[in-house]
N, C-alpha and C positions, 0 to 999 in steps of 0.2 A: 590509524586504528582500523582494525577489521570489523566490519558490520556484518552480522549474520542476516542473510536475506533469502526470501523465497520470491522469485519473480514469476508472476502469472502472465503468460503470453496470451495474446488475443486468440491464438489457434488452440488454446486449451492446455498447452504444454507447461510444465513447471521447471524452473532451474533453481536448485538449492545450493547455497554455498556462502562464501564471504566476498565482500567487496571493499576496496579501499578508495575507489575513485568515482563513486556515484555523486553526481551533481544534478540538481533539478533544471539546470540551464544547458547541460551538455546533451548532445544527440546520442552518445553511446557511453557505456561503462562496462567494466569487466567483472565477472563472477568466477571465483575459483571454487570448483566443486570439490567434494570430499575425496574424489579419486585423483585430485591434483590438476585436472585439466582446467584451463582457463578459457572461458567463453565470453566473446564480445556480445553484448546485448544492445540492440537498437531500441531506444525508448519508444519510437513509433510503432514497434511490434509488440510492446508490452501493454498489458491491461492495468497492472499495478505492481509496485515493488513493496513487499511486506518486510519491514525491519523487525526481526523476531528475537525473542529471548532464547529459544531453543529451535534448532532446525527440525527436530522430530515432531514437536508440537504434541497435541493430544486430540486425536480425531474424535474422541467421545465427548469432549467438552463443547457445549453449545453456548456460544457467545451471546451475551446480552446486547440487544440492539436498541432498546428503548432509550430515548434521550430525556424524557421527562424526569424531573426530580434528581437529575445528575448534575453535579457541579464539575465544570471543566474549564480549561483555559481556551478562550476563543469562542467563535460562533458555532452553534449547533448545525451540523450539516448531514445531508443524506445523499449518497452517490449510488445511482442505479446503473446497471450494465445490461447490455442486450441479452446475456445469458440468464437474466433474472436475479443475479446476485445483487444484494444491497449492503452497502457499508454505511455505518453511522458513526459519528464521533464529533470531534471538535477541530475546527480549522483556525489557526492563529492568524494567518494572513492569506488573502486571496487576490490574485491579479489576473484579470481576464486575458492578458497578453501572454502569460506563462503557460507552458504546455501541461502543467499539472499542479497539484496541490498536495500538501501534507495534511493527513488526517490522523488525529490521535483517537484511537478507538473509544467508544462509549463505555465499554466494559473494562474496568481497571485490572481485572484478572485475566485479560486476554493475553495470549502468547505474543500478539502483535504489539510492539512498542509504538510504532507509527507506520503509516502507510502512505506511499507516494502514489496518488491516483492519477493516471494519464487521462486528461479530460477528453481527448479525442476517442477514447475507448468507452466512454460512458454514454448512456442515453439521456441522463440528466444529473445535474448537481444542483441541489436546492438547499437553502438555508432555512432553518426552522425556528420559529419564535420560542 
């Protein structure tokens, strides 16, 4: 099954397309862009992998970040990045030894269905009561 993804690299570049072979335990995966070119992505170069509903998204939509009074599966989490971006949502499982974690966005209307956050690319990952 093809997953629509937007890969945010640590250097600020984006790669948009589909992937069939992403795994949170592999060092690389491939993204096929709209132009048909397939790009190999090294997870260590990524900031996060956004699994999206639509590749185009809506740049005018402002995602809800607050976690209070929101019901979700898993623990409430906040991930901060060196560039100031903050992602909030729910984490179903967290293992310190794994290179990343899956975050379900706090906003159910988000274009992002889930996000794989590369822990080495963050300044902090915290769980909120």
